[in-house]
Structure formats: structure tokens, C-alpha cells
N, C-alpha and C positions, 0 to 999 in steps of 0.2 A: 504493501500500500504506499502511496505518495502521501507522506505527512505533510512535506513542505514543496511548493511547487512556485518558483518564480520566474515570470516570463516577460521577456524585453523592458524591464523597468530603466526608466530615465529619472535619475535623482540630479538636484542642483544645490547649490550652496549660493542662494541669492542668485547672481547673473551667471555663475560658475558651472558650467555641467560637468558633474563629476563621474556619474556612471552612464554608458551608453549600450542600453538595450541588453543590459545584463539578465540572463537565464542562468538556473541552477535548479535541481531538485534532490530532495533528500528522502529516502525511502525509510520506513518506520524500523527502528533497530539497528540503523547504520550511522556511522561516524563518516562526516566528509569535512575535508579541509578547503579552505580558501586561501591559496598562498600568493605571494607577491610580495615586491619590495615596499617599502614604506611610502605612503602617499598613493598607492594606485586604485583606492578605493573599497578595500577590506571591511574598515570600520563602517564605511558608509552604506555597504550592503546589509551588514547586520543591522544598522539603524535604520534602514529602509524598510527592512522584514519588520522590525518592532514597531514601528510607525513613529519613532523619534525624529527621522528626516524623512518625510513621506515623498514616495516618489511621484512625479508628475504625470507619468503614463506608464501603461505595462499593468502587470497583475501579479499579486501575492496570494497565494491559497494555502490555508492551513486546514488540513482534513477536510480537503475537498471544497472549502468555503472561502470566499474572497475576505482577506481582511485589509487590503488596502484602502485608506480612509479612515480605519478604525483609530481611536485613540490606544495609545500604549497600554493604559491600565486594561482596556477591554481585551487587546491582544495577549496580553499576561492571563487575565481571566480565562482565557480559552485553552491555555496550556504552553504557553512560549514564556521560557525563562531567558533572561537576558544577564549574563555577567560582563559588565563593561572593562575596557582595558585599564582604568583608573581606581580600581578596587576602592569603589565608595562605600564606606562603613561608617558606621556610628561610633567616633572615638571614645565618647563620654560614657557608652554603654559597653557594660560585659560582653564576653563572648557568647554567652546564654541569651542575654538580652537581645543581642544584635540577630541571633538565630530566630527567637520567638517573633521577631518583627517581620520575618519572611513569610509566617503563616497568614495564609489569604483568610479575612473575612474571622482571623481569630479563633479558626476551628482547629483543634489539635488531633481529630481523627480522620481528616480528610486526605487518604492516600497512603502511600507505604513509608515516605519518608519523613521519619520522626526525630526527635532530638536523638534519641538511642542511637538508631541507624545513623544518622548523621556522624555522630561522634565514633561508631565503629569504623566508618569510612576515612574519618579525618582523626585519630586518637591524638594528635598534638592539639587539636580543638577541646578535647575533652579536659587533657592538662590545663588548659588554659582558661577553663569555664567561667571563672568570678573575676579574670583579668580584663581590664577596660581593652577595647578595641585598638586605641590609640598607641597603647605600648606593645602591640604586637610588632613582629618583624614582618618586613615585604612578604616573603612566603607565606607566613601565617596569615596575613591580611587576605591573600588571596584565596588561601583557603577557604576562610570564613565568609568571603564573597560568593564562592560558589556552593559552599554548604549552606548560605542563608537563601539562596535563589533554589535549591534542592528541597527546603522546607516548604516551598508554596506547590511542591509536587507538580513540575512541569512534564510535559509529554516531548516537548524538545527544547534542547539546552543550547542557546548560543553562547559561545566563548569568544571574547574578544582577546588576543594575544595575551593569553593566562601565562607564558613562559617569561615576558618583556621584564628587563631589569633584576632577574632572580639568577642567584649563584646557581652553578651545575648542580650541584648534590640537590638541590632544592627542586630545581627543574626536573631531575629524574624523578624524585618522589612524588611531584604532582602529575607526571607522566603515568606513574602507575596507578595514582588515584583516579585519574581520568579512563585508565584502560579498564579498571574493576568497573566503573560506571557504564562503560561500553559492555562489558561481558554480563552486565545485569539488566542489559535490554536498553539502556538510554539511547535515544537518538539525538547525536551530536552533529552540530555546525559549527567548526571551529576556524577561526580566521587567525593565521600564524604567519610572521617573518620568518620564524625559525622552521623551515622546512624539514630539517632530519628529527625533531622533536613531532612535529605534526603528522608526517608520513609514517611514523611508527604505530601511530595510534588510529589511522584513517583506512577505510575501504576504497574509497575514491577522492579525487582532487580536481580541483579547480584553479586554475592560474590566471591572475588578474593583471594586465598592464594597461595603464591610463585608461582605466576604467571601462576596459573591453575584457570579455573572457577569452583568452588567447588558446586556453588548452584546456581539455577535461577527458578523464578518462582513470583507469584505475590506478591506486596509488603505488602499488608494487610495481607496475608498468613504467610508471615516472622515475622510480629509482634506477631504472635500467635505461634512462634516454639521457645521459651527461649532456648532452648537446642543449636540450631544452632546459634542463636545470641551470645551465651555465648562463644561458641567453636571457632567461626570465628573472633567475633567482641569484644569480651570481656565486653559483655553487660548482 
């Protein structure tokens, strides 16, 4: 089943045309990565899906229903969770309080992601349960942002540059946690500049260049195409 289907979206920031007829799709239970150098439109694609930077034209369907033109909170309620690049947390709230903020409508029994289950996936957060969010390391804040989004029990998880600015050891730890999420059946669309990190976790890949999709295909296949990797990703 196609959980997400994006067709021909054009997105602008003011007068600047950023995305040019971008199309992609994500099957339920699949992990797909969106690759490209900095500034090619990866974040804008996720923001377009989430309704934060609405496309001027094209279509965005989730579970077969059009969501383009919907408000971000409506899209979230339908089951799309967005983890932004800038790791927005509540610095004066504890880890537990931050996580409780992610519960939709204040309900604690809506779906399989509970505080206990999130702590099982992110044991470091359990250790920091009563610690204020602002005192966490960058990697711990990234874990907290993902965990808080899971508390809303999304069907689709949008991850924007989760490895950005993190130490290699933390990146490996985070990669293992995302891998476990995928094994559990979570559908993931991952925007990443770190191709090596993303391709290890993904079934398929799209490459963006200047707001255009210039390549798409199997993630393992892309690893065997050094010419494409070097041309578009500088690897």
C-alpha cells in the first residue's frame, strides 16, 4: 500500500522557486531516503509534505487522501510525525515532561507507543527521565525529539537530517535505533546529507539536485553506482 504519494509539487519561498515538480512515494513499512547536498530542497520537501511550506501546485496524498492544503496540525492528526532538523525541545521541561507533550489529545492509551516502550528504544532517555531537556547533549536531544514524535503514534515518520552535527559514535547509536524502528514496521522518509548513514537504513533512495529529482531507485543499487554518488553527493 502506498502510504505517501507526492506528485509534481512546486514549492516556493516567496518568489524563489525551490522544488520543481518533485514526485516520490513511500510504501507502508518501507524506509526511503532523500539524499543530496546542502540546499538542494530536502528539508523543503519534508516541510511541503507536512504543510509547513505548502506547495503551490501538485498533489500530496497520505493513505490515499489529499493532504495538500491542510494545516500542519491536521496532517499530524492523520498520522504524519515530523522530526525537524533543529531538534526543537522544551529546554525547561524534564525528559518525561517533553515526552508527555507528544501525546495527542492527552490520551495515554492511543496506540502502541507508550512511555515505557519509548524508554526501551532509547534507554539513555530513561536514565535522564527527570533531567531538563536543555541540559542534554546534542545526541540526547535528537533522541528526545524522535521519541516525543513517536509518542503521538504516527504511521509515517519524517526525519530531517537526524545525524547532522553529531559525533560518529552517537550517529551509529542513532542509526541502530532507527533500524529497530524500521524492523518494528515504522514507515520512514529520511532526508539526509550523510548518504552512508541513510543508505544503510533505507530500502529505496531519491537524489535531489537543485530542487529536482535526478535519480531514484534501490538503495543497494545506488551503492554500486560510484559515478552517481560522486556526481550528486560528492562521495
